[in-house]
C-alpha positions in Angstrom: -71.3 54.7 -41.1 -68.7 56.8 -39.2 -66.8 59.6 -41.0 -63.6 58.7 -42.7 -60.4 60.7 -41.9 -58.8 63.0 -44.4 -55.7 61.6 -46.2 -53.5 63.6 -43.8 -54.7 61.5 -40.8 -51.5 60.5 -38.8 -52.3 56.8 -38.9 -52.8 56.9 -42.7 -49.6 58.8 -43.1 -47.6 56.3 -41.0 -49.0 53.2 -42.8 -48.5 54.7 -46.2 -45.0 55.8 -45.2 -44.2 52.3 -44.2 -45.5 51.0 -47.5 -43.2 53.3 -49.4 -40.3 52.0 -47.4 -41.1 48.4 -48.1 -40.1 46.3 -51.0 -43.3 44.9 -52.3 -44.9 44.3 -55.7 -48.4 45.3 -56.6 -49.1 42.6 -59.0 -47.6 39.6 -60.8 -49.8 39.4 -63.8 -48.7 36.0 -65.0 -51.3 34.2 -67.1 -50.0 31.0 -65.6 -46.8 29.5 -64.3 -44.1 27.8 -66.4 -42.1 30.2 -68.5 -43.7 33.2 -67.0 -42.6 32.3 -63.5 -39.1 31.5 -64.8 -38.9 34.8 -66.6 -39.9 36.6 -63.4 -37.2 34.8 -61.4 -34.5 35.5 -64.0 -35.5 39.2 -64.1 -35.4 39.4 -60.3 -31.8 38.0 -60.3 -30.6 40.8 -62.7 -28.3 43.1 -60.7 -28.0 45.9 -63.3 -26.0 49.0 -62.6 -22.7 47.5 -63.4 -22.0 49.7 -66.4 -21.7 53.5 -66.3 -24.9 55.3 -65.5 -26.8 56.3 -68.6 -27.4 59.9 -69.5 -30.9 61.4 -69.7 -32.2 62.0 -73.2 -32.7 65.6 -74.4 -36.3 66.7 -74.1 -38.4 67.6 -77.2 -41.8 68.1 -75.5 -42.2 71.6 -76.7 -42.2 70.4 -80.3 -43.7 66.9 -79.9 -47.1 66.9 -78.2 -47.4 63.2 -77.7 -46.8 60.9 -74.7 -46.6 57.1 -74.3 -47.8 55.8 -70.9 -47.3 52.2 -69.8 -49.5 51.1 -66.9 -51.2 48.1 -65.3 -54.6 46.6 -66.4 -57.8 48.1 -64.9 -55.8 51.1 -63.5 -57.5 54.1 -65.0 -61.1 55.3 -65.7 -62.7 53.7 -68.8 -66.1 54.5 -70.4 -68.6 52.2 -72.0 -66.9 52.7 -75.4 -63.5 51.7 -74.1 -62.2 55.3 -74.0 -60.4 57.0 -71.2 -62.4 60.1 -70.1 -59.7 61.8 -68.0 -57.1 61.2 -70.7 -59.4 62.7 -73.3 -60.0 65.7 -71.1 -56.2 66.0 -70.6 -55.6 66.1 -74.3 -58.4 68.7 -74.8 -56.8 70.8 -72.1 -53.1 70.5 -73.0 -53.0 69.4 -76.7 -50.9 66.4 -75.7 -52.0 63.2 -77.2 -51.5 60.2 -74.9 -50.9 56.6 -76.2 -52.0 54.6 -73.1 -51.0 51.0 -72.9 -51.7 48.2 -70.3 -48.1 47.1 -70.9 -47.0 46.4 -67.3 -47.8 42.7 -66.8 -45.6 42.5 -63.7 -42.8 44.6 -62.1 -40.1 42.0 -62.9 -41.2 40.9 -66.3 -41.7 44.5 -67.5 -38.2 45.2 -66.2 -36.8 42.2 -67.9 -38.2 43.5 -71.2 -36.6 47.0 -70.9 -33.6 46.7 -68.7 -31.0 46.4 -71.5 -32.4 49.5 -73.3 -32.5 51.3 -69.9 -28.9 50.5 -69.2 -27.9 52.0 -72.6 -30.1 55.1 -72.0 -32.3 54.2 -75.0 -36.0 55.0 -75.5 -38.0 52.0 -74.3 -41.2 53.2 -76.0 -42.7 54.7 -72.8 -42.4 58.2 -71.5 -43.8 57.4 -68.2 -44.5 54.1 -66.4 -46.1 53.2 -63.1 -44.2 50.7 -61.0 -44.3 49.5 -57.4 -42.0 51.0 -54.7 -39.3 48.3 -54.7 -39.0 48.3 -58.4 -39.1 52.1 -58.5 -36.2 52.0 -56.0 -34.2 49.8 -58.4 -34.7 52.1 -61.4 -33.6 55.1 -59.3 -30.7 53.2 -57.8 -29.4 52.2 -61.3 -30.0 55.6 -62.8 -32.8 54.5 -65.1 -35.2 57.3 -64.2 -35.0 61.0 -65.0 -35.0 63.7 -62.4 -38.4 65.5 -62.4 -38.7 69.2 -62.7 -41.2 69.9 -59.9 -41.8 73.4 -61.3 -43.8 71.6 -64.0 -45.8 69.8 -61.3 -47.3 72.5 -59.1 -50.1 70.2 -58.0 -47.5 68.1 -56.3 -48.5 70.3 -53.3 -51.6 68.1 -53.1 -49.5 65.0 -52.4 -50.4 63.3 -49.1 -47.6 64.6 -46.8 -46.6 61.1 -45.7 -45.6 60.3 -49.2 -43.5 63.3 -49.9 -40.2 62.1 -48.5 -39.4 58.4 -48.9 -36.1 56.6 -48.4 -35.7 55.4 -52.0 -36.5 58.9 -53.3 -35.9 61.7 -50.8 -38.0 64.8 -51.8 -39.7 62.9 -54.6 -37.1 64.0 -57.2 -37.5 61.0 -59.4 -40.9 59.5 -58.7 -44.5 60.5 -57.8 -47.2 58.1 -56.4 -50.0 57.0 -58.7 -52.3 54.7 -56.6 -52.1 52.3 -53.6 -54.1 49.4 -52.3 -54.6 46.3 -50.3 -54.2 42.5 -50.9 -56.9 40.6 -49.0 -59.5 37.9 -49.6 -62.6 37.7 -51.8 -65.3 35.1 -52.2 -68.3 34.4 -54.3 -71.2 35.4 -52.0 -73.7 33.4 -54.0 -71.8 30.2 -53.4 -70.4 31.0 -49.9 -73.2 33.0 -48.3 -71.6 32.8 -44.9 -68.5 34.6 -46.1 -64.8 34.1 -45.3 -63.1 35.8 -42.5 -59.5 34.5 -42.7 -56.9 32.8 -44.8 -57.3 29.7 -42.7 -60.9 29.5 -43.9 -59.7 29.1 -47.4 -58.5 25.7 -46.4 -62.1 24.5 -45.7 -62.4 21.0 -47.3 -65.7 22.2 -48.9 -63.6 24.6 -51.0 -61.1 22.0 -52.2 -60.0 22.7 -55.7 -61.8 26.1 -55.8 -59.2 28.4 -54.2 -56.8 30.8 -55.9 -53.8 32.7 -54.7 -51.6 35.3 -56.2 -48.3 34.7 -58.0 -47.0 37.9 -56.3 -44.7 36.7 -53.5 -45.1 39.6 -51.1 -48.9 39.5 -51.2 -49.5 35.7 -51.0 -46.7 35.0 -48.6 -47.6 38.2 -46.7 -51.2 37.0 -46.0 -50.0 33.5 -45.2 -47.5 34.8 -42.7 -49.9 37.2 -41.1 -52.5 34.4 -40.8 -49.7 32.4 -38.9 -49.3 35.3 -36.4 -46.2 36.9 -38.0 -46.0 40.7 -38.3 -44.6 41.0 -41.8 -43.6 44.6 -41.2 -41.5 43.6 -38.1 -38.6 41.3 -37.3 -38.9 37.9 -39.0 -36.6 35.6 -40.9 -36.0 32.3 -42.6 -38.0 30.2 -40.1 -41.2 32.3 -40.4 -41.0 32.4 -44.2 -40.3 28.7 -44.5 -43.3 27.9 -42.3 -45.6 29.8 -44.6 -44.0 28.2 -47.7 -44.8 24.8 -46.1 -48.4 25.8 -45.7 -48.6 26.9 -49.4 -46.9 23.6 -50.5 -49.3 21.5 -48.5 -52.4 23.3 -49.8 -51.2 22.9 -53.4 -50.2 19.2 -52.9 -53.6 18.5 -51.3 -55.4 20.1 -54.3 -57.0 22.8 -52.1 -55.4 25.5 -54.3 -56.5 25.3 -57.9 -54.6 28.3 -59.4 -51.7 30.5 -58.6 -52.0 33.5 -60.9 -51.6 37.2 -61.4 -54.4 39.4 -62.7 -55.9 36.6 -64.7 -57.4 35.3 -61.4 -60.4 37.5 -62.3 -61.3 35.1 -65.1 -61.3 32.2 -62.7 -63.7 34.0 -60.4 -66.0 34.9 -63.3 -66.1 31.4 -64.8 -66.4 29.7 -61.4 -63.1 27.8 -61.4 -62.4 29.5 -58.1 -64.9 30.5 -55.5 -62.5 32.2 -53.1 -59.0 33.8 -53.5 -56.3 36.1 -52.3 -56.8 39.2 -54.5 -56.1 42.9 -55.0 -58.7 45.3 -53.5 -59.8 47.5 -56.4 -60.2 44.6 -58.8 -63.2 43.2 -57.0 -65.2 46.4 -57.2 -64.6 46.5 -60.9 -65.3 42.8 -61.2 -68.7 43.3 -59.6 -69.4 46.3 -61.8 -68.7 44.3 -64.9 -70.3 41.0 -64.0 -72.9 41.6 -61.3 -72.6 41.9 -57.6 -71.3 38.4 -56.9 -68.2 38.9 -54.8 -67.2 40.4 -51.4 -63.7 41.5 -50.3 -62.2 41.9 -46.9 -58.9 42.7 -45.3 -58.6 39.8 -42.9 -58.6 40.6 -39.2 -55.1 39.1 -38.9 -53.9 41.4 -41.7 -53.6 42.2 -45.3 -50.8 43.8 -47.3 -50.5 47.5 -48.3 -48.6 48.8 -51.4 -48.1 51.8 -53.6 -47.2 52.4 -57.3 -45.3 55.3 -58.7 -44.9 57.4 -61.9 -41.3 57.2 -63.3 -39.9 58.8 -66.5 -37.5 56.4 -68.2 -34.0 57.7 -68.8 -34.4 57.5 -72.6 -37.7 59.4 -72.8 -37.6 62.6 -74.9 -41.0 63.8 -73.6 -40.3 64.4 -69.9 -42.1 67.7 -69.7 -45.1 66.1 -71.3 -45.0 63.4 -68.6 -44.7 66.1 -65.9 -47.7 67.9 -67.3 -49.7 64.6 -67.2 -48.7 64.0 -63.6 -49.7 67.5 -62.6 -53.1 66.9 -64.2 -53.7 63.8 -62.2 -52.9 65.6 -59.0 -55.9 67.8 -59.4 -58.3 66.6 -56.7 -61.3 66.4 -59.0 -59.4 64.3 -61.5 -58.0 62.1 -58.8 -61.5 61.6 -57.5 -62.8 60.6 -61.0 -60.0 58.0 -61.4 -60.6 56.7 -57.8 -64.3 56.3 -58.6 -63.3 53.8 -61.3 -60.2 52.0 -60.0 -61.2 51.9 -56.3 -57.6 52.1 -55.1 -56.1 54.5 -52.5 -55.5 57.9 -54.0 -52.4 59.9 -52.8 -54.1 63.2 -53.6 -55.2 65.5 -50.7 -58.6 67.0 -51.5 -59.7 64.0 -53.5 -62.0 62.9 -50.8 -63.9 66.2 -50.7 -64.1 66.1 -54.5 -65.4 62.5 -54.3 -68.1 63.6 -51.9 -69.4 65.9 -54.6 -69.5 63.0 -57.1 -71.0 60.4 -54.7 -71.0 60.5 -50.9 -70.8 56.7 -50.9 -67.6 56.9 -52.9 -66.0 59.1 -50.3 -67.0 56.5 -47.7 -65.4 53.6 -49.5 -62.7 52.2 -47.3 -60.7 50.8 -50.2 -60.1 54.4 -51.4 -60.3 56.4 -48.2 -59.6 53.8 -45.5 -60.6 54.5 -41.9 -58.5 53.7 -38.8 -60.1 50.2 -38.3 -59.2 49.1 -41.9 -55.7 50.6 -41.8 -55.1 48.9 -38.4 -55.4 45.6 -40.2 -52.9 46.6 -43.0 -49.3 45.5 -42.8 -46.3 46.2 -45.0 -44.0 43.4 -46.1 -40.7 44.6 -44.7 -37.8 45.7 -46.8 -35.6 42.8 -47.9 -31.9 42.8 -48.3 -30.6 41.8 -51.7 -29.6 38.4 -50.4 -33.0 37.9 -48.7 -34.8 38.9 -51.9 -33.0 36.4 -54.0 -33.4 33.6 -51.3 -37.1 34.2 -50.7 -38.0 34.7 -54.3 -36.2 31.5 -55.1 -38.2 29.6 -52.5 -41.5 31.0 -53.7 -40.7 30.4 -57.4 -39.8 26.8 -56.6 -43.3 26.4 -55.3 -44.8 27.9 -58.4 -42.7 25.9 -60.8 -43.3 22.7 -58.9 -47.1 23.1 -58.5 
């Protein structure tokens, strides 16, 4: 196996830079369709920012050594007893007790739950939350995130250079990357020993009724468009998107696609309802660890999507310094490597690869964490959408979900 490049490799920098400029969601963790999809659509249509910008809450971190962190499912290291080893070490080191919650079910639905409080500058019950680039951009644009004191985050010097200056947050004054990853294809290798190499192969009649796709528009539509020869990071418009929508509609109508879900797709893979699906990269490694080595994952040759999530401090949080201390801790290369060993997503921390080598050389060679040039060459970023495009394409996609 050839050596993997360091995170500062120019190709990695360029691709991740593109990912930070794109408007894409990491996950849409809808347990099903119906009301969940409708809620997502309504939240997406919220314009926000009409009222005066809220004022940041005064900080009381020096007297209150607690912190509430909202994050996605399966997105931090967990031990056999359900504890969080790195968080426990953080508390031992700093005295700050962290209440960790897998409260982010989806960028839009999470926003829908907290946007009214954010607009009023109220405490939403979280002192830091990890959200995808396009949603982080919305919070920053509306004044819903607090400016970070980088003096409290000296380990920010370990941030992969390509991520240090992004268009939605120049100089990283309001946000700091947490993890990134791919959307691609997985299959049950016990049932499909020959494997699957492309989205087109998901439409094999032998898989009828056993295929799953994601309810996240930018990932499912991104892979469908890439399979149709469209560079989703380049110049495309209504015709290309509509063609992919037609493919999705047909496969649903024909019964090829069984489920359109968010993170609950994992349950369908485990119980055998689906044998192949469009999925998120790190989940499959964890699925294999928890249920046996039954699944393989690839970024298709025609392309998979690339995304990043980011720490934000909500405008109403009174524990900003505590959040900054947490961010600083997770930018220690050894800590970043420990998290990467569990979540199997792309770490933004320079030096984590070397630290991972000390933990497990195979870990440092994992392309889902430290991708090589060949893997990154397949990755594409769903281009930034204008406000009008976002409403139009979201509406088209949601109509498919609601009508399926």
